[in-house]
N, C-alpha and C positions, 0 to 999 in steps of 0.2 A: 624337984623334977617337974615339969609340964607337961601336960597331957594334950594330946591332940584329939580334937571332936570328930564326929564322922563329918560336919560341914563346914571345917575350917577351909579357909581359902575360895570359898562359892559366895558369890553375892547372885544378886538379881536384875538385869537390863528391862526394862520396859521403853517401850516407843510406841507413839502415835501419832498418826499423817491424817491430816485433814485431807477427806476427800471431797467434802462439801462446795457449794456455792459461793462466791464472794459478793452476791447479793443479800443485804443483810436479813431480808424479808424474808427469807429461806434458811431453813435451818439446817444447822452442818452436821457432818456425818463423820466421824473418826473410824479409825480402823488402825489397829495396832495389837502388841502380842509384848508377852513376856517370857523370859527366858532365866532359868539358873545357868550360869557359867563359872568356870575357876579360871582363877589367874594364870595357869598355865596356858590355858586355850586363848587366853585373851592375849597374850604375849605371842603365841605361835602364830595367830590372825592377824596380829600388829607385823610381826617377820615378815609372812606371805607378801602383805599389803606394800610392803617396802619394797620386797624383789619385783611386785609388777608394777611400781612404779619408777624404780631405777629401769626396768627395761623398757618402760614409755619415756625414760629420759628426763623424767621428773625427779632429778637428783636433791633439788631444793625443799621436798618436802619433810616435815620434822613432825614427828610423833612426841 
């Protein structure tokens, strides 16, 4: 018998964006975030994104 744990199907997404200067003498600044998401939410997001791309005529987009 398998047991379902409270956080099964969840994972974290982290992203960082470099908002600093391209000059190597100046320190760079990064802004980012982290979120816990479920596979169900990711699938819903991808379906919505595919719908928007279809409406824009980008039927060749593959996920």
